VOBA-1610 file (N, C-alpha, C; in pm, whole numbers, padded with zeros to 5 digits, always signed):
BEGIN
Met+02888+02134-00761Met+02778+02165-00851Met+02640+02194-00814Pro+02616+02313-00918Pro+02488+02362-00841Pro+02324+02233-00830Asn+02240+02251-00727Asn+02102+02145-00755Asn+02060+02174-00873Ser+02087+02088-00920Ser+02031+02092-01083Ser+01907+01983-01032Leu+01806+02004-01172Leu+01693+01890-01134Leu+01683+01891-01312Lys+01663+01734-01302Lys+01629+01664-01474Lys+01482+01576-01432Ser+01448+01582-01531Ser+01340+01546-01567Ser+01320+01436-01713Gly+01223+01314-01673Gly+01224+01285-01834Gly+01128+01188-01835Ser+01081+01048-01926Ser+00978+00962-01877Ser+01048+00834-01949Val+01015+00746-01922Val+01077+00580-01965Val+00942+00482-01989Val+00945+00422-02112Val+00847+00327-02132Val+00914+00195-02140Ile+00845+00092-02108Ile+00884-00034-02135Ile+00781-00150-02172Gln+00845-00247-02258Gln+00775-00353-02224Gln+00798-00481-02121Arg+00679-00496-02100Arg+00690-00655-02024Arg+00573-00727-01999Arg+00580-00850-02029Arg+00494-00963-02028Arg+00357-00906-02121Gly+00416-00834-02205Gly+00292-00824-02324Gly+00261-00697-02329Lys+00299-00653-02175Lys+00227-00497-02157Lys+00345-00375-02151Thr+00268-00236-02177Thr+00350-00137-02188Thr+00360-00058-02050Tyr+00425-00001-02007Tyr+00427+00079-01902Tyr+00501+00192-01887Ala+00473+00287-01847Ala+00548+00423-01847Ala+00583+00488-01713Gly+00682+00543-01710Gly+00660+00632-01571Gly+00754+00766-01602Glu+00711+00853-01516Glu+00793+00945-01487Glu+00943+00960-01400Tyr+01053+01051-01446Tyr+01164+01023-01342Tyr+01206+01193-01346Val+01266+01179-01212Val+01324+01304-01171Val+01485+01311-01085Val+01584+01372-01141Val+01683+01367-01084Val+01754+01449-00994Ala+01763+01470-00902Ala+01816+01573-00776Ala+01920+01560-00676Arg+01974+01589-00681Arg+02076+01579-00553Arg+02135+01449-00594Gly+02151+01401-00683Gly+02222+01276-00704Gly+02142+01145-00724Met+02034+01153-00664Met+01906+01074-00662Met+01799+01055-00743Val+01781+00937-00839Val+01696+00918-00914Val+01561+00915-00859Thr+01477+00907-00897Thr+01310+00891-00850Thr+01234+00859-00999Val+01180+00715-00962Val+01077+00716-01116Val+00929+00667-01022Tyr+00825+00754-01097Tyr+00716+00741-01058Tyr+00643+00648-01170Gly+00567+00536-01122Gly+00487+00437-01248Gly+00304+00451-01180Glu+00257+00363-01219Glu+00126+00345-01201Glu+00134+00266-01072Asn+00199+00195-01010Asn+00197+00109-00937Asn+00286+00193-00824Gly+00330+00268-00813Gly+00422+00309-00698Gly+00512+00410-00760Ser+00638+00411-00658Ser+00773+00484-00680Ser+00866+00428-00648Lys+00960+00456-00669Lys+01121+00401-00641Lys+01214+00520-00677Thr+01346+00499-00539Thr+01435+00601-00545Thr+01588+00520-00548Ala+01652+00559-00627Ala+01796+00517-00624Ala+01904+00594-00613Gln+02017+00578-00609Gln+02143+00696-00607Gln+02220+00666-00762Leu+02207+00791-00799Leu+02250+00789-00954Leu+02391+00737-00961Gly+02435+00650-00998Gly+02571+00567-01009Gly+02616+00600-01141Gly+02700+00493-01176Gly+02774+00500-01346Gly+02695+00524-01459Ala+02568+00503-01431Ala+02470+00461-01565Ala+02403+00618-01568Ser+02348+00599-01693Ser+02287+00745-01703Ser+02127+00756-01631Ala+02080+00867-01576Ala+01958+00869-01523Ala+01801+00769-01587Glu+01827+00795-01719Glu+01713+00706-01820Glu+01739+00597-01790Thr+01869+00515-01799Thr+01918+00436-01766Thr+01850+00325-01585Met+01857+00437-01541Met+01857+00407-01393Met+01722+00393-01360Ala+01656+00467-01456Ala+01495+00518-01431Ala+01423+00398-01543Thr+01464+00355-01604Thr+01393+00201-01658Thr+01445+00103-01597Asp+01550+00070-01477Asp+01563-00048-01401Asp+01466-00048-01305Leu+01422+00096-01275Leu+01362+00107-01143Leu+01245+00099-01180Leu+01187+00103-01294Leu+01043+00103-01309Leu+01038-00041-01345Arg+01112-00115-01415Arg+01080-00266-01382Arg+01081-00357-01267Glu+01174-00294-01175Glu+01136-00376-01016Glu+01012-00278-00964Ile+00965-00179-00994Ile+00793-00169-00942Ile+00737-00248-00988Ile+00742-00294-01111Ile+00659-00394-01206Ile+00645-00492-01177Asp+00784-00548-01106Asp+00770-00675-01066Asp+00768-00684-00918Glu+00738-00590-00828Glu+00723-00598-00715Glu+00578-00613-00714Asn+00501-00560-00790Asn+00358-00503-00785Asn+00310-00648-00826Lys+00367-00728-00973Lys+00355-00832-01005Lys+00303-00964-00892Ala+00424-00939-00785Ala+00448-01061-00722Ala+00358-01006-00588Ala+00346-00876-00547Ala+00219-00865-00427Ala+00072-00925-00472Val+00046-00895-00603Val-00106-00961-00651Val-00121-01096-00652Ser+00005-01150-00719Ser+00010-01276-00700Ser+00035-01322-00597Thr+00078-01320-00455Thr+00069-01349-00340Thr-00098-01315-00293Phe-00175-01187-00306Phe-00279-01190-00270Phe-00426-01274-00338Gln-00326-01280-00438Gln-00467-01373-00534Gln-00435-01518-00478Glu-00348-01547-00431Glu-00320-01712-00389Glu-00386-01726-00261Arg-00380-01576-00160Arg-00420-01579-00049Arg-00571-01625-00024Trp-00653-01565-00153Trp-00762-01541-00137Trp-00813-01647-00204Arg-00762-01729-00273Arg-00754-01873-00398Arg-00807-01962-00237Gly-00684-01947-00172Gly-00689-02102-00066Gly-00846-02029+00023Arg-00835-01929+00057Arg-00963-01900+00155Arg-01104-01917+00075Ile-01092-01885-00017Ile-01242-01954-00132Ile-01243-02075-00141Trp-01167-02157-00168Trp-01163-02303-00151Trp-01187-02347-00070Gly-01140-02266+00080Gly-01123-02355+00201Gly-01259-02336+00240Arg-01353-02257+00191Arg-01498-02236+00241Arg-01582-02353+00143Ile-01573-02335+00044Ile-01580-02438-00048Ile-01648-02521+00015Gly-01473-02612+00039Gly-01459-02770+00078Gly-01534-02788+00186Arg-01556-02693+00290Arg-01615-02684+00407Arg-01776-02707+00407Arg-01832-02617+00256Arg-01960-02650+00255Arg-02021-02798+00200His-01927-02864+00130His-01950-02990+00093His-01941-03097+00116
//
């Protein structure tokens, strides 16, 4: 099979928001690029578009988890400083 390159775009709804990503398939690997990062996986039995959609969901979920952890950490620091002042 020659080195073929396929690309496309995916759009999903998550938690009331719309997210879009672009994907590229090369050498049996699917890479999706979203607003908050990129992710690559080996193309399996699912279509490239399905895999790209799943990868975009993972990017979004990982980003939400990172933001949540960051917010919790800073909330704790802020409340700790406020508590020391009073």
